[in-house]
C-alpha positions as CSV (number, residue, x, y, z in Angstrom):
1,M,120.2,-10.5,29.7
2,K,121.5,-14.5,30.0
3,K,121.7,-13.6,33.9
4,I,117.8,-12.3,34.0
5,I,116.6,-15.3,32.1
6,I,118.6,-17.7,34.6
7,L,117.4,-15.5,37.9
8,S,114.0,-15.7,36.1
9,F,114.0,-19.5,35.9
10,I,115.3,-19.7,39.7
11,A,112.0,-17.7,40.8
12,L,110.0,-19.5,38.5
13,L,110.7,-23.3,39.9
14,A,110.7,-21.7,43.6
15,C,107.4,-20.9,43.5
16,N,106.3,-24.5,42.2
17,Q,108.3,-26.2,44.8
18,K,106.2,-28.6,46.3
19,S,107.1,-29.6,50.0
20,K,106.6,-32.9,51.2
21,V,105.3,-33.8,54.4
22,S,106.0,-37.1,55.7
23,V,103.6,-39.1,58.2
24,L,103.6,-36.4,61.0
25,E,100.7,-35.8,63.7
26,A,99.2,-33.0,63.2
27,P,96.4,-30.8,64.6
28,I,93.7,-30.9,61.8
29,A,89.7,-29.2,62.1
30,C,87.9,-27.0,60.2
31,G,89.8,-24.1,58.6
32,Q,87.0,-21.1,59.3
33,C,85.7,-22.3,62.7
34,M,89.1,-23.4,64.4
35,F,91.7,-21.6,62.0
36,E,90.4,-18.7,61.2
37,L,91.3,-19.2,57.7
38,D,88.9,-16.7,55.5
39,S,90.0,-17.7,51.6
40,E,86.9,-19.8,51.4
41,E,83.3,-20.0,52.3
42,G,81.2,-22.4,54.5
43,C,83.0,-25.2,56.5
44,S,86.5,-26.9,54.8
45,L,89.3,-29.5,56.4
46,A,92.4,-28.3,57.2
47,V,95.4,-28.5,59.4
48,K,98.7,-27.1,60.9
49,V,101.7,-27.7,59.7
50,L,104.7,-26.2,61.8
51,D,102.0,-23.5,63.4
52,K,100.9,-22.9,60.2
53,P,96.9,-23.9,58.8
54,Y,96.4,-25.2,55.4
55,F,93.3,-26.1,53.9
56,V,92.8,-29.6,52.5
57,D,93.0,-31.6,49.1
58,G,92.1,-35.3,49.2
59,F,89.6,-35.4,52.0
60,G,86.4,-33.6,52.9
61,I,85.1,-32.3,56.4
62,D,82.3,-34.9,57.3
63,D,84.8,-37.8,56.0
64,F,85.7,-38.5,59.6
65,G,82.2,-37.9,61.0
66,D,79.8,-34.8,61.8
67,A,81.7,-32.1,60.7
68,H,79.6,-30.0,63.7
69,D,79.4,-32.8,66.1
70,E,79.1,-31.2,69.5
71,K,82.4,-33.5,71.1
72,T,83.8,-34.7,68.1
73,G,83.2,-32.4,64.9
74,F,85.8,-30.5,62.9
75,C,83.3,-27.4,63.2
76,N,84.3,-27.6,67.1
77,V,86.6,-29.5,68.3
78,V,90.5,-29.4,67.1
79,R,92.0,-32.7,66.9
80,T,95.0,-34.7,66.2
81,A,95.9,-36.7,63.0
82,K,99.2,-38.3,61.5
83,I,98.8,-36.8,57.9
84,K,100.9,-37.4,54.9
85,G,101.0,-35.5,51.7
86,V,102.4,-32.2,49.8
87,I,101.3,-28.6,50.4
88,E,100.8,-27.3,47.2
89,N,100.1,-23.7,45.7
90,D,99.4,-22.7,49.3
91,R,97.1,-26.4,50.3
92,F,98.0,-29.2,51.9
93,V,97.5,-32.4,49.2
94,A,96.6,-35.3,51.7
95,S,97.7,-38.7,50.7
96,S,96.6,-40.3,54.6
97,I,94.8,-39.0,57.2
98,I,94.3,-41.2,60.2
99,M,93.1,-39.6,63.0
100,V,94.5,-40.5,66.6
101,D,91.7,-38.9,68.5
């Protein structure tokens, strides 16, 4: 019984673990339009960390200009940004996003 409790506690900790992301240059765009994410409706900001896309919390898709702009909009172009934050519950919780291009 003691082993089951310990294993359950370890599994619980592993599921709630956060992955901290230091400043990293990463692709950033609309999750639905450019990264083929489908767990949300409408256009939402997303970043790719180690080739896996995550929706972003803390910043909106129009915070860096019109998302549907033909040349710079996140729904039409994948751009590059320096990002900082944590991956939590399969989402990127951003503390900083600085556009590189």
